[in-house]
C-alpha positions in Angstrom: -72.3 -42.7 -136.3 -73.2 -44.4 -139.6 -70.8 -46.8 -141.2 -69.2 -46.4 -144.6 -71.0 -48.2 -147.5 -69.5 -51.6 -148.2 -68.2 -50.6 -151.7 -66.2 -47.6 -150.4 -62.7 -48.2 -149.1 -61.5 -46.4 -146.0 -59.6 -43.2 -146.7 -56.2 -43.3 -145.0 -54.6 -40.3 -143.4 -53.0 -38.1 -146.1 -55.0 -39.7 -149.0 -56.2 -37.2 -151.6 -53.8 -34.5 -150.5 -52.7 -32.5 -153.6 -49.0 -32.3 -154.3 -47.8 -29.0 -155.6 -49.9 -25.9 -156.1 -53.0 -26.1 -158.2 -54.2 -23.5 -160.7 -55.5 -21.1 -157.9 -52.3 -21.6 -156.0 -50.2 -20.7 -159.0 -52.5 -17.7 -159.7 -52.0 -16.5 -156.1 -48.2 -17.0 -156.3 -48.0 -15.0 -159.5 -50.2 -12.2 -158.1 -48.1 -12.1 -154.9 -44.9 -11.9 -156.9 -46.2 -9.2 -159.2 -47.9 -6.9 -156.7 -47.3 -3.6 -158.5 -48.5 -5.0 -161.9 -51.7 -6.4 -160.3 -52.3 -3.1 -158.5 -51.7 -1.1 -161.7 -54.1 -3.4 -163.6 -56.9 -2.9 -161.1 -56.2 0.8 -160.9 -56.7 1.0 -164.7 -59.9 -1.1 -164.6 -61.4 0.9 -161.7 -60.4 4.2 -163.3 -61.8 3.3 -166.7 -65.2 2.1 -165.4 -65.2 4.6 -162.6 -65.6 7.4 -165.1 -69.2 6.2 -165.6 -70.0 5.3 -162.0 -71.2 8.8 -160.8 -74.0 8.6 -163.4 -75.4 5.4 -161.9 -78.4 6.9 -160.1 -79.4 9.2 -162.8 -78.8 6.9 -165.8 -80.5 3.7 -164.5 -84.2 3.0 -165.0 -87.0 3.6 -162.5 -89.6 1.3 -164.0 -89.6 -2.3 -165.2 -92.1 -3.7 -162.7 -94.1 -5.6 -165.3 -94.8 -9.0 -166.6 -93.4 -9.1 -170.1 -95.8 -10.7 -172.6 -98.8 -10.2 -170.3 -102.2 -9.0 -171.5 -102.0 -5.8 -169.5 -98.6 -4.8 -171.0 -100.1 -5.3 -174.4 -103.0 -3.0 -173.5 -100.5 -0.4 -172.3 -98.6 -0.6 -175.6 -101.8 -0.3 -177.7 -103.0 2.6 -175.6 -99.8 4.5 -176.0 -99.7 3.9 -179.8 -103.3 4.4 -180.7 -105.0 6.4 -178.0 -102.8 9.5 -177.6 -100.7 8.0 -174.8 -103.8 7.3 -172.6 -101.9 4.4 -171.1 -101.3 3.2 -167.5 -98.0 5.0 -167.6 -99.7 8.4 -168.4 -99.4 11.2 -165.9 -102.6 12.0 -164.0 -102.8 15.5 -162.4 -105.5 15.9 -159.9 -106.8 19.4 -159.3 -109.0 19.7 -156.2 -110.7 22.8 -155.0 -113.0 24.1 -152.3 -115.2 25.4 -155.1 -116.4 24.3 -158.5 -113.8 23.5 -161.1 -115.7 25.8 -163.5 -114.7 28.7 -161.3 -112.3 31.0 -163.2 -109.5 30.7 -160.6 -109.6 26.9 -160.8 -109.7 27.0 -164.6 -106.6 29.2 -164.6 -104.8 26.5 -162.5 -106.0 23.8 -164.9 -104.6 25.8 -167.8 -101.3 26.2 -166.1 -101.2 22.4 -165.5 -101.9 21.8 -169.2 -99.1 24.2 -170.2 -96.7 22.5 -167.8 -97.5 19.1 -169.3 -97.4 20.3 -172.9 -93.9 21.8 -172.4 -92.5 18.3 -171.8 -91.7 16.3 -174.9 -92.2 13.0 -173.0 -95.9 13.9 -172.8 -98.1 13.4 -175.9 -101.7 14.5 -176.0 -102.9 16.4 -173.0 -106.6 15.7 -172.2 -108.4 18.3 -170.3 -111.1 17.5 -167.7 -114.3 16.1 -169.2 -117.6 16.2 -167.3 -119.0 12.8 -166.6 -115.6 11.2 -166.9 -112.7 13.1 -165.3 -114.7 15.7 -163.4 -116.1 14.4 -160.1 -119.9 14.3 -159.4 -119.6 17.1 -156.9 -117.8 19.2 -159.5 -114.8 20.0 -157.2 -112.2 17.7 -158.5 -110.8 17.4 -162.0 -108.2 15.2 -163.6 -105.8 16.4 -166.4 -104.3 13.5 -168.3 -100.8 13.8 -169.8 -100.4 11.0 -172.3 -97.3 8.9 -172.4 -95.1 9.7 -175.4 -92.1 7.7 -174.1 -91.5 4.3 -172.6 -92.2 3.5 -168.9 -88.7 4.4 -167.8 -88.8 7.8 -169.4 -92.3 8.4 -168.0 -90.9 7.7 -164.5 -88.2 10.3 -165.2 -90.9 12.7 -166.4 -92.7 12.2 -163.1 -89.4 12.9 -161.3 -89.1 16.2 -163.1 -92.8 17.3 -163.1 -94.4 16.3 -159.8 -92.9 19.2 -157.8 -93.5 22.0 -160.4 -97.1 20.7 -160.6 -97.6 20.7 -156.9 -96.2 24.3 -156.8 -99.2 25.4 -158.8 -101.4 24.8 -155.7 -102.8 28.0 -154.1 -105.8 29.6 -152.4 -107.7 26.5 -151.6 -106.7 24.7 -154.8 -104.4 21.7 -154.6 -102.5 20.0 -157.4 -101.0 16.5 -157.2 -99.5 14.3 -159.9 -100.5 10.7 -159.5 -100.7 7.5 -161.5 -98.4 4.5 -162.0 -95.4 6.5 -163.2 -95.6 9.0 -160.3 -96.0 6.1 -157.8 -92.8 4.4 -159.0 -91.1 7.8 -158.9 -92.1 8.3 -155.3 -91.4 4.7 -154.5 -87.9 4.7 -155.9 -87.1 8.0 -154.3 -88.3 7.1 -150.8 -86.8 3.6 -150.8 -83.5 4.8 -152.3 -83.1 7.4 -149.6 -84.0 4.9 -146.9 -81.5 2.4 -148.2 -78.7 5.0 -148.3 -79.5 6.1 -144.7 -79.5 2.4 -143.6 -76.1 1.8 -145.2 -74.7 4.9 -143.5 -76.1 3.7 -140.1 -74.6 0.2 -140.7 -71.1 1.4 -141.3 -70.0 2.1 -137.7 -71.3 -1.4 -136.6 -69.8 -3.0 -139.6 -66.3 -1.4 -139.0 -66.4 -2.4 -135.3 -67.3 -6.0 -136.2 -64.6 -6.1 -138.9 -61.9 -4.8 -136.5 -62.9 -7.4 -133.9 -63.1 -10.2 -136.5 -59.8 -9.4 -138.3 -58.0 -8.5 -135.1 -56.0 -5.6 -136.7 -56.7 -2.3 -138.4 -54.6 -3.2 -141.4 -56.4 -6.5 -142.1 -59.8 -4.9 -141.4 -59.2 -2.5 -144.3 -58.8 -5.2 -146.9 -62.5 -5.9 -147.4 -63.0 -2.2 -148.1 -60.4 -2.5 -150.8 -62.3 -5.4 -152.4 -65.7 -3.7 -152.0 -64.5 -0.4 -153.4 -63.0 -2.1 -156.5 -66.0 -4.3 -157.0 -68.6 -1.5 -156.5 -66.9 1.1 -158.7 -66.3 -1.4 -161.5 -69.8 -2.8 -161.4 -71.4 0.7 -161.2 -69.6 1.7 -164.4 -70.6 -1.5 -166.1 -74.2 -1.0 -165.2 -74.2 2.4 -166.7 -72.7 1.0 -169.9 -75.1 -1.9 -170.0 -78.0 0.5 -169.5 -77.2 1.8 -173.0 -78.1 -1.6 -174.4 -81.0 -2.6 -172.2 -82.8 -0.8 -169.3 -81.3 -1.6 -165.9 -83.3 -0.9 -162.8 -81.9 1.6 -160.3 -82.4 -1.0 -157.7 -79.7 -3.1 -159.2 -77.1 -0.8 -157.8 -78.6 -0.7 -154.3 -78.6 -4.5 -154.0 -75.2 -4.7 -155.7 -73.7 -2.4 -153.1 -75.2 -4.5 -150.2 -73.9 -7.8 -151.7 -70.5 -6.4 -152.6 -69.9 -5.3 -149.0 -71.2 -8.5 -147.5 -69.3 -10.9 -149.8 -66.2 -8.7 -149.8 -66.0 -9.1 -146.0 -66.8 -12.8 -146.2 -64.1 -13.6 -148.7 -61.5 -11.4 -147.1 -62.1 -12.9 -143.7 -61.7 -16.4 -145.1 -58.5 -15.7 -147.0 -56.9 -13.4 -144.5 -57.3 -15.8 -141.6 -56.0 -18.6 -143.6 -53.1 -16.5 -144.8 -52.1 -15.7 -141.2 -52.0 -19.4 -140.3 -50.0 -20.2 -143.4 -47.6 -17.2 -142.8 -46.6 -18.7 -139.5 -45.4 -21.9 -141.2 -44.2 -20.6 -144.6 -40.7 -19.3 -145.2 -42.0 -16.5 -147.5 -45.2 -14.5 -147.9 -45.5 -15.9 -151.5 -45.6 -19.5 -150.2 -48.2 -18.5 -147.7 -50.4 -16.9 -150.4 -49.9 -20.1 -152.5 -51.2 -22.3 -149.7 -54.1 -19.9 -148.9 -55.3 -19.8 -152.5 -54.9 -23.6 -152.9 -57.2 -24.2 -149.9 -59.4 -21.2 -148.9 -59.2 -19.7 -152.5 -61.0 -22.8 -153.9 -63.7 -22.4 -151.3 -64.1 -18.7 -152.2 -64.2 -19.4 -155.9 -66.9 -22.1 -155.5 -68.8 -19.9 -153.1 -68.8 -17.0 -155.6 -70.0 -19.3 -158.4 -72.7 -20.7 -156.1 -73.9 -17.2 -155.4 -74.0 -16.2 -159.0 -75.7 -19.4 -160.1 -78.4 -19.0 -157.3 -79.2 -15.5 -158.4 -79.2 -16.4 -162.1 -82.4 -18.4 -161.5 -84.2 -15.1 -161.1 -83.5 -14.5 -164.8 -86.3 -17.1 -165.4 -88.8 -14.4 -164.4 -89.7 -12.3 -167.5 -89.8 -9.0 -165.6 -87.2 -6.4 -166.4 -86.8 -5.1 -162.9 -86.1 -8.5 -161.4 -83.7 -9.5 -164.2 -81.7 -6.4 -164.0 -81.5 -6.4 -160.2 -80.3 -10.0 -160.2 -77.8 -9.1 -163.0 -76.5 -6.1 -161.0 -75.8 -8.3 -158.0 -74.2 -11.0 -160.1 -72.0 -8.4 -161.8 -70.9 -7.0 -158.4 -70.2 -10.5 -157.1 -68.1 -11.3 -160.1 -66.0 -8.2 -159.7 -65.5 -8.8 -156.0 -64.6 -12.4 -156.7 -62.1 -11.3 -159.3 -60.6 -8.8 -156.9 -60.5 -11.5 -154.2 -58.6 -14.0 -156.4 -56.1 -11.5 -157.8 -56.0 -8.1 -156.0 -56.1 -9.6 -152.5 -53.3 -12.1 -153.0 -51.2 -9.4 -154.5 -51.8 -7.1 -151.4 -51.2 -10.0 -149.0 -48.0 -10.9 -150.7 -46.9 -7.3 -150.5 -47.9 -6.9 -146.8 -46.5 -10.2 -145.6 -46.3 -10.0 -141.8 -47.4 -6.4 -141.8 -51.0 -7.8 -142.3 -51.0 -8.1 -138.5 -50.0 -4.4 -137.9 -51.9 -2.3 -135.5 -53.3 -5.5 -133.9 -55.6 -5.7 -131.0 -53.8 -6.7 -127.7 -55.3 -10.2 -127.4 -54.8 -11.2 -131.0 -52.1 -13.8 -131.6 -50.3 -13.5 -135.0 -50.6 -16.7 -137.0 -53.7 -17.8 -135.1 -56.0 -19.7 -137.5 -57.6 -22.4 -135.4 -60.1 -21.1 -132.9 -60.0 -22.9 -129.5 -63.5 -21.7 -128.7 -65.1 -23.2 -131.8 -62.9 -26.3 -131.5 -64.4 -26.8 -128.0 -67.9 -26.2 -129.4 -67.2 -28.9 -132.1 -66.2 -31.3 -129.4 -69.4 -30.6 -127.5 -71.5 -31.3 -130.5 -69.6 -34.5 -131.2 -70.4 -35.8 -127.7 -74.1 -34.8 -127.7 -75.2 -34.5 -131.3 -78.9 -35.5 -130.8 -79.6 -33.0 -128.1 -78.2 -30.0 -130.0 -79.4 -31.2 -133.4 -82.9 -31.9 -132.2 -83.2 -28.5 -130.5 -81.9 -26.7 -133.6 -84.2 -28.6 -135.9 -87.2 -28.0 -133.6 -86.7 -24.2 -133.7 -86.2 -24.2 -137.5 -89.3 -26.4 -138.2 -91.5 -24.3 -135.8 -90.5 -21.2 -137.6 -90.9 -22.8 -141.1 -94.4 -24.2 -140.6 -96.2 -20.8 -140.9 -94.7 -20.3 -144.4 -97.5 -22.5 -145.8 -100.0 -19.8 -145.1 -97.9 -16.9 -146.5 -99.9 -14.4 -148.4 -98.3 -12.2 -151.1 -99.5 -9.2 -153.2 -98.1 -6.2 -154.9 -97.4 -3.3 -152.6 -100.3 -0.9 -151.9 -100.2 2.9 -152.1 -99.3 2.9 -148.4 -95.7 2.1 -149.2 -95.1 5.8 -149.9 -95.5 8.6 -147.4 -98.8 10.3 -146.9 -97.4 13.6 -148.2 -96.0 12.0 -151.4 -97.5 13.3 -154.6 -98.8 9.9 -155.8 -100.5 9.1 -152.5 -102.0 12.5 -152.1 -103.4 12.4 -155.6 -104.6 8.8 -155.0 -106.5 9.9 -151.9 -108.1 12.8 -153.8 -109.2 10.6 -156.6 -110.6 7.9 -154.2 -112.6 10.5 -152.3 -114.0 12.3 -155.3 -114.6 9.4 -157.7 -114.9 6.3 -155.5 -112.5 3.7 -154.1 -112.1 1.9 -157.4 -111.3 4.9 -159.5 -107.5 4.8 -158.9 -107.6 1.2 -160.2 -109.6 1.9 -163.4 -109.4 -0.9 -165.9 -108.8 -0.2 -169.6 -110.5 -2.5 -172.1 -109.3 -2.3 -175.7 -111.5 -4.0 -178.3 -112.0 -3.9 -182.0 -114.6 -1.1 -182.6 -116.9 -3.6 -184.4 -117.1 -5.5 -181.1 -117.3 -2.4 -178.8 -121.1 -2.7 -178.2 -120.8 -6.4 -177.3 -117.9 -5.7 -175.0 -119.7 -2.8 -173.3 -122.7 -5.0 -172.8 -120.7 -7.6 -171.0 -119.0 -4.9 -168.9 -122.4 -3.4 -167.9 -123.6 -6.8 -166.6 -120.3 -7.8 -164.9 -120.3 -7.9 -161.1 -117.6 -6.0 -159.3 -117.8 -2.9 -161.5 -119.1 0.5 -160.2 -119.2 2.3 -163.6 -118.5 1.7 -167.3 -117.6 4.7 -169.4 -118.7 5.0 -173.1 -116.4 3.5 -175.7 -113.8 5.9 -177.2 -112.7 5.1 -180.7 -109.0 5.4 -181.4 -108.3 8.8 -183.1 -105.8 7.3 -185.5 -108.4 5.2 -187.4 -106.9 1.9 -186.3 -110.3 0.4 -185.7 -109.8 0.0 -182.0 -111.9 1.4 -179.1 -111.2 1.8 -175.4 -113.7 1.3 -172.7 -112.8 2.3 -169.2 -114.4 0.4 -166.3 -114.2 1.5 -162.7 -114.1 -1.3 -160.1 -116.1 -1.2 -156.9 -113.0 -2.0 -154.8 -109.6 -0.3 -154.6 -106.5 -1.6 -156.4 -105.1 -3.4 -153.3 -108.4 -5.2 -152.5 -108.0 -9.0 -153.2 -111.5 -8.9 -154.8 -110.1 -7.0 -157.7 -108.2 -10.0 -158.8 -111.4 -12.0 -159.0 -113.1 -9.3 -161.0 -110.2 -9.2 -163.5 -110.2 -12.9 -164.0 -114.0 -12.9 -164.5 -113.8 -10.2 -167.1 -111.1 -11.9 -169.1 -113.1 -15.1 -169.0 -116.4 -13.6 -170.2 -115.4 -10.7 -172.5 -115.2 -11.3 -176.3 -112.0 -13.1 -177.2 -110.6 -10.0 -179.0 -111.0 -7.8 -176.0 -107.9 -7.1 -173.8 -108.1 -5.9 -170.2 -105.3 -3.7 -168.8 -104.6 -0.7 -166.7 -102.1 -0.1 -163.8 -104.0 -2.3 -161.4 -104.2 -5.1 -163.9 -100.4 -4.8 -164.6 -99.8 -5.3 -160.8 -102.1 -8.3 -160.7 -100.4 -9.8 -163.8 -97.0 -9.3 -162.3 -98.2 -10.9 -159.0 -99.5 -13.9 -160.9 -96.3 -14.2 -162.9 -94.2 -14.2 -159.7 -96.5 -16.8 -158.0 -96.4 -19.0 -161.1 -92.6 -18.7 -161.5 -91.7 -19.1 -157.8 -91.7 -23.0 -157.8 -89.6 -23.1 -161.0 -87.1 -20.6 -159.6 -86.9 -22.4 -156.2 -86.5 -25.7 -157.9 -83.7 -24.5 -160.2 -81.9 -22.9 -157.3 -82.0 -26.1 -155.3 -80.9 -28.3 -158.2 -78.0 -26.0 -159.2 -77.0 -25.5 -155.5 -76.8 -29.3 -155.0 -74.9 -29.7 -158.3 -72.3 -27.2 -157.3 -71.8 -28.7 -153.8 -71.5 -32.1 -155.4 -68.9 -30.8 -157.8 -66.9 -29.3 -154.9 -67.3 -32.0 -152.3 -67.5 -35.1 -154.5 -70.0 -36.6 -151.9 -73.7 -36.9 -152.7 -75.0 -37.4 -149.2 -73.5 -34.3 -147.5 -74.1 -32.3 -150.7 -77.8 -33.1 -150.4 -77.9 -32.5 -146.7 -76.2 -29.2 -147.1 -78.7 -28.1 -149.7 -81.7 -29.2 -147.6 -80.3 -27.4 -144.6 -80.1 -24.2 -146.6 -83.7 -24.7 -147.7 -84.8 -25.2 -144.1 -83.2 -22.0 -142.8 -84.8 -20.1 -145.8 -88.2 -21.6 -145.0 -87.8 -20.6 -141.4 -87.0 -17.0 -142.4 -90.1 -16.8 -144.6 -92.2 -18.3 -141.8 -91.0 -15.6 -139.5 -91.8 -13.1 -142.3 -95.4 -14.3 -142.4 -95.9 -13.8 -138.7 -94.4 -10.3 -138.8 -95.8 -8.9 -142.1 -98.9 -11.0 -142.7 -100.1 -11.3 -139.1 -98.5 -8.0 -137.8 -96.5 -9.5 -134.9 -94.4 -6.7 -133.5 -95.5 -4.1 -136.1 -95.7 -1.4 -133.4 -92.2 -2.2 -132.2 -90.8 -2.2 -135.7 -92.7 0.9 -136.7 -95.0 -0.2 -139.6 -98.6 -1.0 -140.3 -99.2 -4.5 -141.7 -100.6 -4.7 -145.2 -101.8 -8.2 -144.4 -99.4 -9.7 -146.9 -95.7 -9.8 -147.9 -94.8 -8.0 -151.1 -95.0 -10.4 -154.0 -91.4 -10.2 -155.1 -90.1 -11.5 -151.8 -90.6 -15.3 -152.3 -88.7 -15.2 -155.6 -86.1 -12.5 -155.2 -85.4 -12.9 -151.4 -85.3 -16.6 -151.7 -82.5 -16.5 -154.3 -80.6 -14.0 -152.1 -81.0 -15.9 -148.9 -80.1 -19.2 -150.5 -77.1 -17.7 -152.1 -75.9 -16.4 -148.7 -76.7 -19.7 -147.0 -74.8 -21.7 -149.6 -71.9 -19.3 -149.2 -71.5 -20.4 -145.5 -72.2 -24.0 -146.5 -69.2 -24.0 -148.9 -67.0 -22.4 -146.3 -67.8 -25.0 -143.6 -68.0 -28.1 -145.8 -64.9 -27.3 -147.8 -62.9 -27.0 -144.5 -64.4 -30.3 -143.4 -63.4 -32.0 -146.7 -59.9 -30.6 -146.3 -59.5 -32.2 -142.9 -61.0 -35.5 -144.1 -58.7 -35.6 -147.0 -55.7 -35.2 -144.6 -56.8 -37.6 -141.9 -59.7 -39.8 -143.1 -61.2 -39.2 -139.6 -64.8 -37.9 -139.5 -64.3 -36.4 -136.1 -61.3 -34.4 -137.2 -63.4 -33.3 -140.2 -66.3 -32.1 -138.1 -64.3 -30.5 -135.2 -61.6 -29.1 -137.5 -64.1 -27.5 -139.8 -65.7 -25.6 -136.9 -62.3 -24.7 -135.4 -61.1 -23.2 -138.7 -64.2 -21.8 -140.3 -66.6 -21.3 -137.3 -65.1 -17.9 -136.4 -65.3 -16.7 -140.0 -68.9 -17.7 -140.3 -69.8 -16.2 -137.0 -68.0 -12.9 -137.8 -69.3 -12.6 -141.3 -72.8 -13.4 -140.2 -72.5 -10.7 -137.5 -71.6 -8.1 -140.2 -74.5 -9.2 -142.5 -77.0 -9.2 -139.6 -75.9 -5.7 -138.6 -76.2 -4.5 -142.2 -79.6 -6.1 -142.8 -81.2 -5.1 -139.5 -80.3 -1.4 -140.1 -82.6 -1.7 -143.1 -85.3 -2.7 -140.6 -85.1 0.8 -139.2 -86.2 2.3 -142.5 -89.6 3.9 -142.7 -90.7 2.6 -146.1 -92.0 -1.0 -145.9 -90.0 -2.6 -148.8 -86.5 -2.0 -147.3 -87.9 -2.9 -143.9 -89.2 -6.2 -145.3 -85.8 -6.9 -146.9 -83.9 -6.1 -143.8 -85.9 -8.2 -141.5 -86.3 -11.2 -143.8 -82.6 -11.3 -144.8 -81.4 -10.5 -141.3 -83.5 -13.2 -139.7 -82.4 -15.6 -142.4 -78.7 -15.0 -141.9 -79.1 -15.2 -138.1 -80.9 -18.5 -138.2 -78.6 -19.9 -140.9 -75.4 -19.0 -139.2 -76.3 -19.9 -135.6 -78.6 -22.9 -136.0 -77.7 -24.4 -139.3 -74.0 -23.8 -140.1 -72.8 -23.9 -136.4 -75.1 -26.6 -135.1 -77.3 -28.6 -137.5 -74.8 -29.2 -140.3 -71.9 -30.2 -138.0 -74.4 -32.6 -136.3 -75.3 -34.1 -139.6 -71.5 -34.6 -140.3 -71.3 -36.3 -136.9 -74.3 -38.6 -137.5 -73.4 -39.6 -141.0 -69.7 -40.1 -140.2 -67.6 -41.5 -143.1 -70.8 -42.1 -145.1 -71.0 -38.3 -145.5 -67.9 -38.4 -147.7 -68.7 -41.6 -149.7 -69.0 -41.3 -153.4 -69.7 -44.2 -155.9 -67.0 -45.1 -158.3 -69.0 -44.1 -161.4 -69.6 -40.6 -160.0 -65.9 -40.1 -159.1 -65.0 -41.0 -162.7 -67.2 -38.3 -164.2 -66.6 -35.5 -161.7 -63.4 -33.4 -161.9 -60.9 -34.0 -159.1 -61.4 -31.1 -156.7 -59.3 -31.2 -153.5 -58.9 -28.7 -150.7 -55.9 -30.1 -148.8 -52.5 -28.5 -149.6 -49.2 -30.3 -149.3 
């Protein structure tokens, strides 16, 4: 065990213990004493915002997967404005037949497709099939283009509405499929939303069982549901209202639901278990609530702030879908946190000893310290190097593969084979060549169109270059469409795009749906180090604020980074290399979806820091009381180990049910987050971090005098 630095005085037992309730204790006492008022206030909030909640799935946006400010987005805007909506977001309707498209029966179907598109005011100019461009060389496949007259979100909604009526036009050896970027996102959102709902339904029985076991009584087990319901309804209503100001991704609600449930259970577990212990000592429920909020309430507040701060780093990525998803989760966390700090104390004060009603036979009322985890803490204290080295070896072994992790935007295979977008994609690839679904759009001033076309004709990696088409509005711009030799998911297309942008005239801009995906992928890769760095710095700063101890704050942050790295290392083996893909029911794309390193990192780190705050705040409370490093380490496990273990059990159950989903993105999320929580709870919070407390001893809690002067005085012990 390390010794205390020479300029730090020993902390005597009882030093630093707060006298009298702090702000959170007073808030809890007020809420417990005004139960009806608090319940009424929350009822009004939930009712007012709940009016809008049912609209959440229909009102929120389906697009937003783009790199704002990129060259490809600029091309899409120019194409929509000057080229009759012939942008990447346009609807492509593929008509395939077992006979020539000039056959009268096929021409009638094409005419019906045109009428269907023209009847929708979100579609601008409808371009009929043109030989040599949108009629296949064998003459049996034609493409009707429905120009984009609306923004990308409305074009996804147009795809939602039109893809089935268009498919219904198929008959007598003629098939009709809508495809293109907007239809792909429509199918993608639909498939993944349905899969996430099914996974959440499957997770509920397991979640309820773990909650009853963890809380020990049916009454207490119902409290997280109260917090989750209040937080979800309020945040859903807020998202609908915010969508009137700026587009909010429909995925924001899916992730918000998942986080609200997970954190609602975490926070309720921590407070209810502490309340039970305080209730056995306090003379009134209000005093028990006061003690609970003065101790565990501080940890919950700091945990919630840490989660929000970690997710806020995703806002550094200028992609609407990512920003709104992070915002949705943050909003849900804030509502759940508010309910935890006001509604839960009011309910606990009103329930009093009835919180233990309908208890399981083996549960002891007032039990707060776990003998099992206390014994585990004593074992770690006696043999820290053995357990610490074993835990570290597993984490490092899993983290090493992360350095070879490959990422890319999802391929067409993320939607079912019978989905409209994929069926149309397959028809276009077969009729026009593998690169046709990823056709690049080059917009150039008309005076440079010949020079641009000449460069495109000589460029490697292109299978065909179509003649320049001047803009019909007289803007002086021309569009040249270039068909790559490879498909949109082939890594070679990225090299082709880079070469074109380097060699084309300066005024020429290269875009198209495939280019938009590549630009977003590059943006995510470029921003990942910044997001990760900001998350780490802010996480350390918040731990330092809470613990007032630089060493253990740094070690806690690094431990969270290690478990996150191990989760992504496991993700590389599973999704890049295909380990266990038959067992898990998917075909490896050879890469992890590009949003995972940024978005999943922030989510995993937020959860990891959640557990870190619970464990280390409990350790600090014990150290404030006794000044004994052994009591701090063993006591923190005895009082928070069961909470961490139970909360992790619920999260793992929830996340791993997503691994059963058929679509790949929810499966990736479920496996990566589930493995991360499992590793973090079992190997980091319950082994490695306590071992670090043991090895650093009193030095873990040392703080230089100058730092103590500038930091606010945050204490967790209650008198």
